[in-house]
KESETI-695048 format. One record per residue: residue number from 1; x, y, z of N, C-alpha, C in turn. Coordinates in nm, 3 decimals, always signed. Each point is the difference from the previous one (the first is absolute). Layout:
<NUM,<X,Y,Z>,<X,Y,Z>,<X,Y,Z>>
...
//
This chain:
<1,<+12.942,-8.714,-9.848>,<+0.100,+0.102,-0.006>,<+0.131,-0.059,+0.048>>
<2,<+0.111,+0.030,-0.061>,<+0.129,-0.031,+0.044>,<+0.089,+0.116,+0.008>>
<3,<+0.111,-0.012,+0.061>,<+0.090,+0.118,+0.027>,<+0.111,-0.008,-0.102>>
<4,<+0.027,+0.100,-0.080>,<+0.093,-0.008,-0.110>,<+0.142,+0.029,+0.045>>
<5,<+0.098,-0.044,-0.084>,<+0.133,+0.027,+0.022>,<+0.064,+0.081,-0.120>>
<6,<+0.016,+0.122,+0.014>,<+0.073,+0.081,-0.099>,<+0.078,+0.105,+0.066>>
<7,<+0.100,+0.044,-0.060>,<+0.078,+0.107,+0.055>,<-0.072,+0.125,+0.007>>
<8,<-0.016,+0.067,+0.115>,<-0.061,+0.128,+0.023>,<-0.136,+0.011,-0.063>>
<9,<-0.081,-0.098,+0.024>,<-0.139,-0.001,-0.038>,<-0.096,-0.021,+0.115>>
<10,<-0.110,+0.074,+0.005>,<-0.093,-0.004,+0.108>,<-0.066,-0.144,+0.015>>
<11,<-0.035,-0.046,+0.127>,<-0.064,-0.125,+0.019>,<-0.140,+0.006,-0.059>>
<12,<-0.049,+0.111,-0.041>,<-0.137,-0.001,-0.065>,<+0.006,-0.008,-0.149>>
<13,<+0.113,-0.013,-0.056>,<+0.018,-0.004,-0.145>,<-0.032,-0.131,-0.060>>
<14,<-0.112,-0.017,-0.066>,<-0.048,-0.136,-0.035>,<+0.079,-0.049,-0.132>>
<15,<+0.088,+0.087,-0.057>,<+0.072,-0.045,-0.123>,<+0.127,-0.071,+0.032>>
<16,<+0.040,-0.018,+0.124>,<+0.122,-0.075,+0.034>,<+0.000,-0.142,-0.050>>
<17,<+0.105,-0.043,-0.052>,<-0.010,-0.132,-0.074>,<+0.028,-0.120,+0.081>>
<18,<+0.064,+0.010,+0.120>,<+0.041,-0.116,+0.076>,<-0.079,-0.009,+0.135>>
<19,<-0.015,-0.122,+0.041>,<-0.072,-0.017,+0.131>,<+0.073,-0.109,+0.078>>
<20,<-0.012,+0.004,+0.136>,<+0.072,-0.089,+0.075>,<-0.022,+0.028,+0.143>>
<21,<+0.077,-0.065,+0.094>,<-0.001,+0.023,+0.144>,<+0.087,+0.112,+0.036>>
<22,<-0.032,+0.074,+0.102>,<+0.083,+0.101,+0.065>,<+0.015,-0.039,+0.146>>
<23,<+0.129,+0.020,+0.041>,<+0.031,-0.021,+0.147>,<+0.064,+0.119,+0.052>>
<24,<-0.060,+0.058,+0.107>,<+0.056,+0.126,+0.055>,<+0.122,-0.039,+0.087>>
<25,<+0.111,+0.066,-0.002>,<+0.110,-0.026,+0.081>,<-0.011,+0.077,+0.129>>
<26,<+0.015,-0.070,+0.116>,<-0.009,+0.059,+0.130>,<+0.110,-0.032,+0.080>>
<27,<+0.060,+0.091,+0.073>,<+0.112,-0.024,+0.094>,<+0.131,+0.034,-0.063>>
<28,<+0.098,+0.002,+0.092>,<+0.147,+0.020,-0.037>,<+0.098,-0.102,+0.043>>
<29,<-0.016,-0.043,+0.127>,<+0.088,-0.112,+0.045>,<-0.041,-0.131,-0.077>>
<30,<-0.111,-0.054,+0.032>,<-0.057,-0.114,-0.073>,<-0.106,+0.063,-0.091>>
<31,<+0.015,-0.026,-0.132>,<-0.099,+0.057,-0.093>,<-0.114,-0.087,-0.030>>
<32,<-0.120,+0.040,+0.029>,<-0.125,-0.077,-0.018>,<-0.069,+0.037,-0.124>>
<33,<-0.080,-0.089,-0.065>,<-0.074,+0.027,-0.120>,<-0.152,-0.013,+0.032>>
<34,<-0.068,+0.099,-0.030>,<-0.149,+0.007,+0.035>,<-0.066,-0.003,-0.130>>
<35,<-0.080,-0.107,-0.030>,<-0.075,-0.001,-0.132>,<-0.107,+0.099,-0.007>>
<36,<-0.013,+0.064,-0.116>,<-0.098,+0.108,-0.028>,<-0.136,-0.083,-0.022>>
<37,<-0.094,+0.010,+0.091>,<-0.124,-0.085,-0.026>,<-0.108,+0.093,-0.068>>
<38,<-0.088,-0.070,-0.062>,<-0.110,+0.062,-0.065>,<-0.125,-0.093,+0.017>>
<39,<-0.100,+0.057,+0.054>,<-0.119,-0.086,+0.043>,<-0.066,-0.067,-0.121>>
<40,<-0.010,+0.077,-0.114>,<-0.078,-0.050,-0.114>,<+0.077,-0.061,-0.113>>
<41,<+0.127,-0.029,+0.017>,<+0.079,-0.066,-0.099>,<+0.044,-0.133,+0.062>>
<42,<-0.059,-0.117,-0.038>,<+0.018,-0.124,+0.077>,<+0.149,-0.036,+0.025>>
<43,<+0.084,+0.024,-0.100>,<+0.141,-0.037,+0.015>,<+0.071,+0.084,+0.106>>
<44,<-0.054,+0.120,+0.022>,<+0.062,+0.092,+0.097>,<-0.078,+0.010,+0.130>>
<45,<-0.105,-0.077,+0.021>,<-0.088,+0.014,+0.108>,<+0.055,-0.084,+0.122>>
<46,<+0.120,+0.047,+0.041>,<+0.075,-0.067,+0.106>,<+0.083,+0.102,+0.076>>
<47,<+0.000,-0.006,+0.130>,<+0.093,+0.077,+0.083>,<+0.120,-0.089,+0.031>>
<48,<+0.117,+0.041,-0.038>,<+0.113,-0.092,+0.019>,<+0.128,+0.084,+0.045>>
<49,<+0.074,-0.052,+0.096>,<+0.122,+0.060,+0.050>,<+0.109,-0.108,-0.009>>
<50,<+0.113,+0.033,-0.070>,<+0.102,-0.107,+0.005>,<+0.134,+0.066,-0.017>>
<51,<+0.102,-0.079,-0.014>,<+0.136,+0.052,-0.022>,<+0.059,-0.065,-0.123>>
<52,<+0.065,+0.084,-0.089>,<+0.063,-0.055,-0.119>,<+0.151,+0.002,+0.019>>
<53,<+0.054,-0.087,-0.076>,<+0.157,+0.007,-0.009>,<+0.022,+0.097,-0.107>>
<54,<+0.068,+0.116,+0.034>,<+0.012,+0.110,-0.093>,<+0.149,+0.019,-0.035>>
<55,<+0.029,+0.033,-0.133>,<+0.132,+0.026,-0.044>,<+0.058,+0.118,+0.082>>
<56,<+0.122,+0.004,+0.022>,<+0.065,+0.107,+0.073>,<-0.016,+0.129,-0.069>>
<57,<+0.007,+0.007,-0.129>,<-0.023,+0.127,-0.073>,<-0.139,+0.053,+0.023>>
<58,<-0.094,-0.082,+0.013>,<-0.141,+0.043,+0.020>,<-0.021,+0.058,+0.147>>
<59,<+0.065,-0.078,+0.095>,<-0.005,+0.044,+0.138>,<+0.066,+0.133,+0.013>>
<60,<+0.110,+0.028,-0.057>,<+0.073,+0.120,+0.011>,<-0.070,+0.117,-0.066>>
<61,<-0.055,-0.030,-0.121>,<-0.082,+0.110,-0.061>,<-0.115,+0.038,+0.075>>
<62,<-0.075,-0.097,+0.054>,<-0.120,+0.031,+0.086>,<+0.041,+0.075,+0.122>>
<63,<+0.105,-0.044,+0.072>,<+0.031,+0.065,+0.123>,<+0.050,+0.146,-0.027>>
<64,<+0.078,+0.014,-0.101>,<+0.060,+0.129,-0.027>,<-0.114,+0.099,-0.038>>
<65,<-0.092,-0.046,-0.088>,<-0.107,+0.083,-0.051>,<-0.097,+0.039,+0.119>>
<66,<-0.023,-0.099,+0.078>,<-0.085,+0.027,+0.119>,<+0.065,+0.103,+0.088>>
<67,<+0.124,-0.007,+0.028>,<+0.064,+0.104,+0.081>,<-0.009,+0.142,-0.058>>
<68,<-0.009,+0.003,-0.134>,<-0.012,+0.127,-0.063>,<-0.139,+0.051,+0.003>>
<69,<-0.100,-0.078,+0.032>,<-0.139,+0.033,-0.003>,<-0.076,-0.027,+0.131>>
<70,<+0.075,-0.013,+0.101>,<-0.050,-0.042,+0.127>,<-0.122,+0.074,+0.057>>
<71,<-0.001,+0.130,-0.021>,<-0.100,+0.090,+0.045>,<-0.112,+0.034,-0.105>>
<72,<-0.006,-0.072,-0.107>,<-0.089,+0.026,-0.109>,<-0.099,-0.121,-0.011>>
<73,<-0.114,+0.027,-0.063>,<-0.099,-0.100,-0.029>,<+0.043,-0.081,-0.119>>
<74,<+0.101,-0.085,+0.024>,<+0.063,-0.073,-0.108>,<-0.002,-0.154,+0.049>>
<75,<-0.045,-0.088,-0.088>,<+0.001,-0.144,+0.039>,<+0.085,-0.075,-0.103>>
<76,<+0.031,-0.127,+0.028>,<+0.081,-0.081,-0.084>,<-0.065,-0.134,-0.023>>
<77,<+0.000,-0.040,-0.130>,<-0.056,-0.126,-0.028>,<+0.090,-0.086,-0.092>>
<78,<-0.026,-0.133,+0.001>,<+0.052,-0.086,-0.095>,<-0.111,-0.050,-0.088>>
<79,<+0.016,+0.017,-0.132>,<-0.096,-0.044,-0.101>,<+0.049,-0.122,-0.061>>
<80,<-0.092,-0.103,+0.000>,<+0.027,-0.128,-0.064>,<-0.105,-0.029,-0.098>>
<81,<+0.038,-0.009,-0.129>,<-0.099,-0.010,-0.108>,<-0.066,-0.140,-0.002>>
<82,<-0.127,+0.004,-0.024>,<-0.074,-0.122,-0.019>,<-0.098,-0.027,+0.116>>
<83,<-0.111,-0.070,-0.034>,<-0.106,-0.025,+0.100>,<+0.004,-0.134,+0.056>>
<84,<+0.124,-0.041,+0.049>,<+0.014,-0.126,+0.058>,<-0.055,-0.004,+0.152>>
<85,<-0.043,-0.113,+0.035>,<-0.061,-0.010,+0.136>,<+0.103,+0.021,+0.116>>
<86,<-0.036,+0.084,+0.088>,<+0.092,+0.023,+0.117>,<+0.014,-0.129,+0.080>>
<87,<-0.089,-0.090,-0.003>,<+0.017,-0.123,+0.073>,<+0.118,-0.084,-0.043>>
<88,<+0.053,+0.029,-0.123>,<+0.121,-0.068,-0.033>,<+0.115,+0.029,+0.086>>
<89,<+0.010,+0.126,+0.059>,<+0.095,+0.033,+0.101>,<-0.030,-0.079,+0.125>>
<90,<-0.125,-0.001,+0.046>,<-0.034,-0.063,+0.124>,<+0.027,-0.152,+0.001>>
<91,<-0.037,-0.065,-0.109>,<+0.020,-0.149,+0.000>,<+0.131,-0.043,-0.059>>
<92,<+0.091,+0.084,-0.033>,<+0.137,-0.029,-0.037>,<+0.019,-0.041,-0.144>>
<93,<-0.104,+0.012,-0.086>,<+0.012,-0.034,-0.147>,<+0.073,+0.108,-0.074>>
<94,<+0.013,+0.120,+0.053>,<+0.073,+0.102,-0.065>,<+0.113,+0.043,+0.091>>
<95,<+0.125,+0.003,-0.041>,<+0.107,+0.046,+0.080>,<+0.076,+0.121,-0.044>>
<96,<-0.052,+0.059,-0.110>,<+0.059,+0.125,-0.047>,<-0.104,+0.074,-0.076>>
<97,<+0.025,+0.133,-0.026>,<-0.085,+0.083,-0.081>,<+0.081,+0.121,-0.052>>
<98,<-0.026,+0.043,-0.126>,<+0.063,+0.122,-0.051>,<-0.068,+0.119,+0.066>>
<99,<+0.083,+0.095,+0.042>,<-0.055,+0.124,+0.058>,<+0.076,+0.122,-0.050>>
<100,<-0.067,+0.109,-0.007>,<+0.050,+0.131,-0.023>,<-0.031,+0.092,+0.120>>
<101,<+0.099,+0.076,+0.041>,<-0.023,+0.094,+0.112>,<-0.055,+0.133,-0.049>>
<102,<-0.109,+0.043,+0.070>,<-0.067,+0.128,-0.044>,<-0.006,+0.093,+0.120>>
<103,<+0.011,+0.128,-0.028>,<-0.035,+0.104,+0.101>,<-0.149,+0.043,-0.034>>
<104,<-0.075,+0.011,+0.103>,<-0.148,+0.036,-0.006>,<-0.013,+0.132,+0.052>>
<105,<-0.035,+0.098,-0.082>,<-0.024,+0.139,+0.051>,<-0.149,+0.028,-0.004>>
<106,<-0.043,+0.090,+0.080>,<-0.144,+0.036,+0.009>,<-0.006,+0.151,-0.016>>
<107,<-0.099,+0.044,-0.087>,<-0.012,+0.142,-0.019>,<-0.114,+0.052,+0.090>>
<108,<-0.032,+0.133,-0.008>,<-0.083,+0.071,+0.087>,<-0.145,-0.064,-0.007>>
<109,<-0.034,-0.060,-0.110>,<-0.137,-0.056,-0.019>,<-0.007,-0.140,+0.042>>
<110,<+0.115,-0.058,+0.046>,<+0.006,-0.140,+0.045>,<+0.034,-0.100,-0.104>>
<111,<+0.025,+0.049,-0.123>,<+0.037,-0.092,-0.106>,<+0.140,-0.056,+0.012>>
<112,<+0.015,-0.124,-0.018>,<+0.131,-0.065,+0.017>,<+0.067,-0.025,-0.126>>
<113,<+0.137,+0.025,-0.009>,<+0.075,-0.025,-0.127>,<+0.102,-0.096,+0.038>>
<114,<+0.015,-0.104,-0.076>,<+0.098,-0.109,+0.023>,<+0.114,+0.018,-0.105>>
<115,<+0.124,+0.033,+0.063>,<+0.116,+0.030,-0.089>,<+0.105,-0.108,+0.020>>
<116,<+0.041,-0.068,-0.102>,<+0.104,-0.102,+0.011>,<+0.136,+0.067,+0.027>>
<117,<+0.064,-0.045,+0.109>,<+0.135,+0.063,+0.035>,<+0.107,-0.109,+0.001>>
<118,<-0.041,-0.121,-0.034>,<+0.107,-0.113,-0.017>,<-0.053,-0.102,-0.092>>
<119,<+0.077,-0.041,-0.096>,<-0.049,-0.093,-0.102>,<-0.018,-0.135,+0.067>>
<120,<-0.065,-0.090,-0.076>,<-0.039,-0.129,+0.043>,<+0.119,-0.081,+0.057>>
<121,<-0.034,-0.065,+0.115>,<+0.096,-0.093,+0.064>,<-0.086,-0.113,+0.052>>
<122,<+0.060,-0.097,+0.071>,<-0.074,-0.120,+0.044>,<+0.006,+0.007,+0.157>>
<123,<-0.124,-0.021,+0.051>,<-0.015,-0.010,+0.147>,<-0.036,-0.154,+0.027>>
<124,<+0.053,-0.047,+0.103>,<-0.030,-0.134,+0.047>,<-0.102,-0.004,+0.112>>
<125,<-0.073,-0.114,+0.009>,<-0.107,-0.008,+0.099>,<-0.007,-0.135,+0.062>>
<126,<-0.037,-0.013,+0.127>,<-0.010,-0.130,+0.067>,<-0.127,+0.000,+0.078>>
<127,<-0.077,-0.108,+0.010>,<-0.119,-0.002,+0.076>,<+0.022,+0.028,+0.152>>
<128,<+0.119,-0.028,+0.060>,<+0.021,+0.030,+0.132>,<+0.019,+0.153,+0.027>>
<129,<+0.015,+0.075,-0.107>,<+0.013,+0.148,+0.016>,<-0.134,+0.070,-0.022>>
<130,<-0.112,-0.072,-0.003>,<-0.129,+0.063,-0.012>,<-0.050,+0.018,+0.140>>
<131,<-0.021,+0.133,+0.040>,<-0.042,+0.040,+0.134>,<-0.148,-0.008,+0.011>>
<132,<-0.073,+0.038,-0.103>,<-0.147,+0.013,+0.000>,<-0.053,-0.029,-0.137>>
<133,<-0.110,-0.076,-0.011>,<-0.059,-0.026,-0.131>,<-0.144,-0.028,+0.028>>
<134,<-0.090,+0.084,-0.055>,<-0.147,-0.017,+0.029>,<-0.078,+0.059,-0.112>>
<135,<-0.106,-0.078,-0.058>,<-0.088,+0.066,-0.099>,<-0.084,+0.114,+0.065>>
<136,<-0.035,+0.085,-0.084>,<-0.083,+0.112,+0.045>,<-0.144,-0.045,-0.006>>
<137,<-0.039,-0.080,+0.098>,<-0.133,-0.064,+0.005>,<-0.087,+0.035,+0.115>>
<138,<+0.052,+0.104,+0.078>,<-0.079,+0.043,+0.122>,<-0.128,+0.066,-0.044>>
<139,<-0.103,-0.022,+0.069>,<-0.129,+0.064,-0.036>,<-0.049,+0.104,+0.097>>
<140,<+0.068,+0.005,+0.109>,<-0.036,+0.100,+0.111>,<+0.129,+0.084,+0.034>>
<141,<-0.037,+0.113,+0.071>,<+0.112,+0.083,+0.050>,<+0.018,-0.029,+0.147>>
<142,<+0.124,+0.019,+0.045>,<+0.021,-0.007,+0.149>,<-0.057,+0.114,+0.076>>
<143,<-0.015,-0.011,+0.133>,<-0.047,+0.124,+0.073>,<+0.109,+0.102,+0.009>>
<144,<+0.131,-0.043,+0.012>,<+0.101,+0.098,+0.015>,<+0.109,-0.015,-0.111>>
<145,<+0.078,+0.098,-0.019>,<+0.104,-0.002,-0.100>,<+0.093,-0.115,+0.042>>
<146,<+0.031,-0.086,-0.105>,<+0.084,-0.112,+0.026>,<+0.108,-0.006,-0.110>>
<147,<+0.127,-0.025,+0.048>,<+0.117,+0.000,-0.091>,<+0.064,-0.138,+0.024>>
<148,<+0.089,-0.030,-0.102>,<+0.085,-0.111,+0.003>,<+0.144,+0.049,+0.023>>
<149,<+0.060,-0.062,+0.113>,<+0.137,+0.039,+0.039>,<+0.099,-0.093,-0.067>>
<150,<+0.102,+0.057,-0.061>,<+0.106,-0.082,-0.058>,<+0.127,+0.085,+0.013>>
<151,<+0.118,-0.074,-0.017>,<+0.123,+0.074,+0.006>,<+0.110,-0.098,+0.057>>
<152,<+0.109,+0.065,+0.048>,<+0.111,-0.069,+0.054>,<+0.067,+0.084,+0.115>>
<153,<+0.008,-0.067,+0.111>,<+0.068,+0.083,+0.107>,<-0.084,+0.121,+0.046>>
<154,<+0.069,+0.109,+0.001>,<-0.056,+0.131,+0.038>,<-0.077,+0.072,-0.109>>
<155,<+0.016,-0.056,-0.127>,<-0.068,+0.066,-0.119>,<-0.135,-0.071,-0.027>>
<156,<-0.105,+0.064,+0.046>,<-0.136,-0.054,+0.006>,<-0.084,+0.076,-0.099>>
<157,<-0.074,-0.072,-0.091>,<-0.085,+0.066,-0.096>,<-0.141,-0.044,+0.034>>
<158,<-0.100,+0.085,-0.041>,<-0.138,-0.041,+0.012>,<-0.075,+0.019,-0.125>>
<159,<-0.067,-0.106,-0.055>,<-0.083,+0.009,-0.113>,<-0.144,-0.001,+0.045>>
<160,<-0.084,+0.086,-0.064>,<-0.141,-0.003,+0.036>,<-0.059,-0.140,-0.042>>
<161,<-0.060,-0.068,+0.088>,<-0.062,-0.131,-0.038>,<-0.124,+0.026,-0.073>>
<162,<+0.002,-0.048,-0.121>,<-0.113,+0.027,-0.090>,<-0.116,-0.093,+0.036>>
<163,<-0.119,+0.056,+0.018>,<-0.125,-0.074,+0.034>,<-0.087,+0.020,-0.132>>
<164,<-0.124,+0.032,+0.027>,<-0.098,+0.005,-0.109>,<+0.033,+0.125,-0.084>>
<165,<-0.037,-0.003,-0.128>,<+0.010,+0.123,-0.092>,<-0.124,+0.088,+0.017>>
<166,<+0.005,+0.128,-0.030>,<+0.128,+0.076,-0.036>,<+0.085,+0.029,+0.122>>
<167,<+0.122,+0.023,-0.015>,<+0.095,+0.015,+0.106>,<+0.118,+0.086,-0.050>>
<168,<+0.104,+0.005,+0.093>,<+0.123,+0.069,-0.046>,<+0.123,-0.086,+0.038>>
<169,<+0.107,+0.012,-0.073>,<+0.116,-0.086,+0.018>,<+0.118,+0.092,+0.047>>
<170,<+0.064,-0.046,+0.095>,<+0.111,+0.086,+0.062>,<+0.103,-0.080,+0.073>>
<171,<+0.124,+0.044,-0.013>,<+0.108,-0.063,+0.077>,<+0.081,+0.116,+0.069>>
<172,<+0.019,-0.004,+0.131>,<+0.088,+0.096,+0.061>,<+0.117,-0.079,+0.070>>
<173,<+0.115,+0.084,+0.027>,<+0.108,-0.052,+0.082>,<-0.021,+0.071,+0.135>>
<174,<+0.012,-0.073,+0.107>,<-0.012,+0.057,+0.123>,<+0.134,+0.057,+0.051>>
<175,<-0.002,+0.086,+0.095>,<+0.111,+0.043,+0.076>,<-0.017,-0.036,+0.153>>
<176,<+0.093,-0.027,+0.076>,<-0.012,-0.027,+0.147>,<-0.113,-0.109,+0.026>>
<177,<+0.009,-0.110,-0.074>,<-0.092,-0.111,+0.029>,<+0.037,-0.071,+0.136>>
<178,<-0.100,-0.023,+0.082>,<+0.023,-0.057,+0.130>,<-0.100,-0.116,+0.015>>
<179,<+0.050,-0.121,+0.046>,<-0.089,-0.111,+0.032>,<-0.015,-0.099,-0.113>>
<180,<+0.048,+0.030,-0.120>,<-0.009,-0.092,-0.112>,<+0.100,-0.118,+0.020>>
<181,<-0.037,-0.119,-0.027>,<+0.097,-0.109,+0.005>,<+0.026,-0.047,-0.145>>
<182,<+0.114,-0.064,-0.021>,<+0.029,-0.042,-0.134>,<-0.091,-0.099,-0.053>>
<183,<-0.061,-0.084,+0.090>,<-0.105,-0.093,-0.043>,<-0.120,+0.070,-0.050>>
<184,<-0.032,+0.121,+0.049>,<-0.103,+0.080,-0.059>,<+0.025,+0.042,-0.145>>
<185,<+0.121,+0.036,-0.018>,<+0.042,+0.061,-0.133>,<+0.019,-0.113,-0.103>>
<186,<+0.043,-0.116,+0.044>,<+0.027,-0.113,-0.096>,<-0.129,-0.055,-0.060>>
<187,<-0.116,+0.028,+0.065>,<-0.128,-0.060,-0.049>,<-0.110,+0.105,-0.009>>
<188,<+0.043,+0.128,-0.012>,<-0.087,+0.115,-0.022>,<-0.120,-0.003,+0.096>>
<189,<+0.030,+0.010,+0.127>,<-0.102,+0.002,+0.105>,<-0.086,+0.124,-0.022>>
<190,<-0.131,-0.021,+0.031>,<-0.100,+0.106,-0.011>,<+0.012,+0.092,+0.123>>
<191,<+0.011,+0.130,-0.030>,<+0.010,+0.104,+0.106>,<-0.127,+0.078,-0.007>>
<192,<-0.079,+0.003,+0.108>,<-0.128,+0.073,+0.006>,<+0.039,+0.136,+0.067>>
<193,<-0.049,+0.114,-0.055>,<+0.017,+0.127,+0.060>,<-0.133,+0.040,+0.067>>
<194,<-0.019,-0.013,+0.128>,<-0.128,+0.016,+0.067>,<-0.058,+0.141,-0.012>>
<195,<+0.091,+0.095,-0.005>,<-0.046,+0.145,-0.004>,<-0.049,+0.050,-0.139>>
<196,<+0.015,-0.091,-0.100>,<-0.046,+0.038,-0.140>,<-0.109,-0.086,-0.044>>
<197,<-0.118,+0.050,-0.022>,<-0.102,-0.083,-0.053>,<+0.028,-0.020,-0.156>>
<198,<-0.031,-0.125,-0.048>,<+0.020,-0.023,-0.137>,<-0.107,+0.090,-0.080>>
<199,<+0.048,+0.069,-0.099>,<-0.092,+0.091,-0.074>,<-0.103,-0.078,-0.083>>
<200,<+0.031,-0.129,-0.027>,<-0.099,-0.091,-0.082>,<-0.024,+0.062,-0.129>>
<201,<+0.113,+0.030,-0.068>,<-0.006,+0.054,-0.136>,<+0.129,+0.068,-0.040>>
<202,<-0.009,+0.081,-0.104>,<+0.114,+0.069,-0.048>,<+0.025,+0.123,+0.086>>
<203,<+0.132,+0.032,+0.020>,<+0.036,+0.131,+0.064>,<+0.097,+0.070,-0.095>>
<204,<-0.003,+0.131,+0.015>,<+0.086,+0.075,-0.083>,<+0.140,+0.032,+0.052>>
<205,<+0.020,-0.027,+0.131>,<+0.134,+0.006,+0.060>,<+0.006,-0.096,+0.114>>
<206,<+0.119,-0.039,+0.031>,<+0.023,-0.102,+0.102>,<-0.059,+0.037,+0.136>>
<207,<-0.062,-0.096,+0.065>,<-0.040,+0.020,+0.140>,<+0.117,+0.003,+0.098>>
<208,<+0.123,-0.048,-0.055>,<+0.121,+0.003,+0.087>,<+0.082,+0.128,-0.038>>
<209,<+0.005,+0.087,+0.101>,<+0.075,+0.130,-0.026>,<+0.144,-0.017,+0.024>>
<210,<+0.078,+0.050,-0.099>,<+0.143,-0.010,+0.015>,<+0.049,+0.078,+0.120>>
<211,<+0.088,-0.069,+0.079>,<+0.057,+0.067,+0.117>,<-0.082,-0.026,+0.124>>
<212,<-0.117,-0.058,-0.014>,<-0.086,-0.023,+0.116>,<+0.024,-0.145,+0.054>>
<213,<-0.013,-0.009,+0.138>,<+0.025,-0.135,+0.058>,<-0.141,-0.062,+0.032>>
<214,<-0.007,-0.122,-0.023>,<-0.121,-0.082,+0.022>,<+0.021,-0.122,+0.079>>
<215,<-0.101,-0.054,+0.071>,<+0.009,-0.125,+0.070>,<-0.084,-0.100,-0.090>>
<216,<+0.052,-0.114,-0.013>,<-0.067,-0.113,-0.066>,<-0.004,-0.123,+0.081>>
<217,<-0.083,-0.094,-0.045>,<-0.011,-0.134,+0.067>,<+0.030,-0.107,-0.105>>
<218,<+0.080,-0.093,+0.046>,<+0.029,-0.125,-0.074>,<-0.066,-0.105,+0.093>>
<219,<-0.117,-0.039,-0.025>,<-0.081,-0.080,+0.099>,<-0.031,+0.093,+0.115>>
<220,<+0.055,-0.043,+0.117>,<-0.027,+0.088,+0.120>,<+0.128,+0.077,+0.042>>
<221,<+0.107,-0.026,-0.076>,<+0.130,+0.067,+0.034>,<+0.017,+0.132,-0.063>>
<222,<+0.034,+0.103,+0.079>,<+0.013,+0.132,-0.050>,<+0.130,+0.029,-0.067>>
<223,<-0.003,+0.073,-0.114>,<+0.121,+0.047,-0.068>,<-0.021,+0.148,-0.019>>
<224,<+0.102,+0.075,-0.022>,<-0.007,+0.137,-0.034>,<+0.103,+0.031,-0.120>>
<225,<-0.042,+0.103,-0.077>,<+0.084,+0.037,-0.115>,<-0.035,+0.150,-0.035>>
<226,<+0.102,+0.059,-0.063>,<-0.018,+0.135,-0.057>,<+0.004,-0.014,-0.155>>
<227,<-0.091,+0.073,-0.060>,<-0.014,-0.012,-0.153>,<+0.115,+0.070,-0.063>>
<228,<+0.068,-0.071,-0.085>,<+0.110,+0.054,-0.074>,<-0.035,+0.016,-0.155>>
<229,<+0.094,-0.043,-0.084>,<-0.015,+0.028,-0.141>,<-0.107,-0.097,-0.051>>
<230,<-0.079,+0.060,-0.101>,<-0.099,-0.078,-0.072>,<+0.068,-0.065,-0.119>>
<231,<-0.008,-0.127,-0.004>,<+0.065,-0.082,-0.113>,<-0.093,-0.035,-0.113>>
<232,<-0.132,+0.030,+0.014>,<-0.100,-0.029,-0.103>,<-0.134,+0.057,+0.043>>
<233,<-0.070,+0.045,-0.104>,<-0.141,+0.052,+0.024>,<-0.080,-0.023,-0.132>>
<234,<-0.122,-0.049,+0.012>,<-0.088,-0.019,-0.116>,<-0.143,-0.003,+0.045>>
<235,<-0.077,+0.087,-0.049>,<-0.143,+0.001,+0.027>,<-0.080,+0.002,-0.128>>
<236,<+0.063,-0.016,-0.114>,<-0.066,+0.014,-0.128>,<-0.006,-0.132,-0.072>>
<237,<+0.116,-0.042,-0.076>,<-0.007,-0.121,-0.072>,<-0.022,-0.121,+0.083>>
<238,<+0.028,+0.003,+0.129>,<-0.042,-0.114,+0.087>,<-0.140,-0.040,-0.013>>
<239,<-0.089,+0.096,-0.022>,<-0.145,-0.021,+0.001>,<-0.068,-0.003,-0.136>>
<240,<+0.072,+0.028,-0.109>,<-0.070,+0.021,-0.127>,<+0.033,-0.123,-0.099>>
//
């Protein structure tokens, strides 16, 4: 199964004609790209966080549209047509890719619709801008909820670290992060949340409650954060 790209068409619509990579846009100061992983599609079976060089028109459109939908379950993705290997970004054999900006909306049944809001432009990429890259090859679940921390300065994001399938995929932006170091964010340090047991499977809603403050551990060092905006959620196509 692959995830289609058509204007205002559900992610469950098998008739969509094009296939490729999607990268969720996360952040406002520094904009990060989070690859949409799929366990059972080999070319997409990777969890990846990186930064692209984005055209100013794309940055402006994304930031303006995000500001208009800040309190809604709306996400933003870059679609790049083709099943090229992500490792081309990591090893530096690819330095650019065509992308279209999409607004991703979710209905009451949880179906996602990807709507193009900016025509194709070119994004640039460099291996030194890859924050995290790992195949989805874990065979066991952790004992406690574990996230990957990334961001810049006071803007800290957490992506659910994907272990064994089935699972769920999520990215949130924190508010009031305390104790995070830039070195943690530059290399997507693992943050363990001791008070939340890993569900060891699919969940229907995030274990991280918006507005609630949590303590986490990076190694033995304590960090704290409050859950802010959800930048991505997937508990369906990730697993099928």
